[in-house]
N, C-alpha and C positions, 0 to 999 in steps of 0.2 A: 958230310956231315949228316947223320941219319935224323930224320924228323920223328919225333914221337907225338903220337896222338894223346890228347889229354881228355880224360872223360869230363862230362858236364859237372858243375859242382853238385854236391849232394842237395837234395830237397830239404827245407827247414823241417825240424823234428815236428812231427803230427802233421803236417802239411799233406803227406802223401797218406797217411791213414785216415786222414778225415773223410767222413762220408757225407754227401749233401744231406740238408735236414729234410726230414720226411714232411710231404705236403699230405694234408687230410682236408676232404670237401667240407664244405658248411654243415651238411646235414649229420655227418660225423661227429663233429664238434658239439653242435647242440645237444644230439642225443647222448653224448660223453657227460655234458653238463647236468642233463635232465636226470640222467642215471645218478650222478653224485648228489644232486638235491633230493631226490625221492627216497633213495637208499637211507640216508643219514649216517651213512659209513665216513670215514674219514677220506679225504681226497687222497692222500697219498696211495691209500689201498685201491681205490678206483683206478688211478692213474697206472699203477702196476698190473692190475687185471687187463686193463685195455692196452697194455704196452706204449705208454706214453709218459712224458715227463710230467710230474705234478706242477711246476711253474708253467706249463704249456696249459694244462687244465685250468688253473687257477685265471690265467690271463682268458681264456675262452668264457669263463664264468663272468669275469668283470665285462666282458665285450658284450656277450649276449643278454646278460640278466643284471649288471651292475654290481655295486659292492654289498648290497643287501642279502639277505639269506630269508626269503620270504616264507620257506617251509616251515621253519622253526617259529616264527611268529604267529602264521596261519594255524598252526597245529595248537599253540598255546591258547589262542583265542577261541577256536572250535571247541577245544576241551573244556575252557570255562562255561560257554554257552551249553554245551550238553550236559555239564553237571547241573546247571540251573534248571534246565528243562527236565532232566530226570527226577530233580527233587519235587517240581511241580506235578508230574505224572504221578509220582508216588503219593502225593497229598491227594490227588483226585482220586486214586485207586482207593485209599484209605476212607475217604468220604462215602465213596459207593459202597464199600463194604460195611459200614455202619448204617447206611441208609438201607441196604438190603436186610440186615439184621434186624432192624426196626420193624420194616414193614412185612418180615415174615413171621413175627411173633403174633400169637393169639390175642386177638383184644382181650384187656383185663376186665372189663364191664360183663362179659359173656358168661353167663351161669352155667354151671354143669347141669346136664340133664338128668333129673332125678328119676329113679325106676321106682315104682310102688312094691 
């Protein structure tokens, strides 16, 4: 009786095509998150540009910077502070302009020199 050789059973669907997950060093992860926070662009766009998945980027952000988004809160607070300072400086400038105008006027008690 002839013996037949059987081939090994086929691998499960997708198991042969699966690639091992990419590994990124900590410096790359931190830089990616900093780029996202500083740019103000959507995380999906940053992830696409860097060639990483958006869920990975979100996970790195949560791991290194927590759930808060400090950039937006800091910018709003700084914006309010700068507006207040700008108003104060404008008031000081206006006061100085008025003072300069008053001091540069000729005295009102001076009489015009008469010519004979």
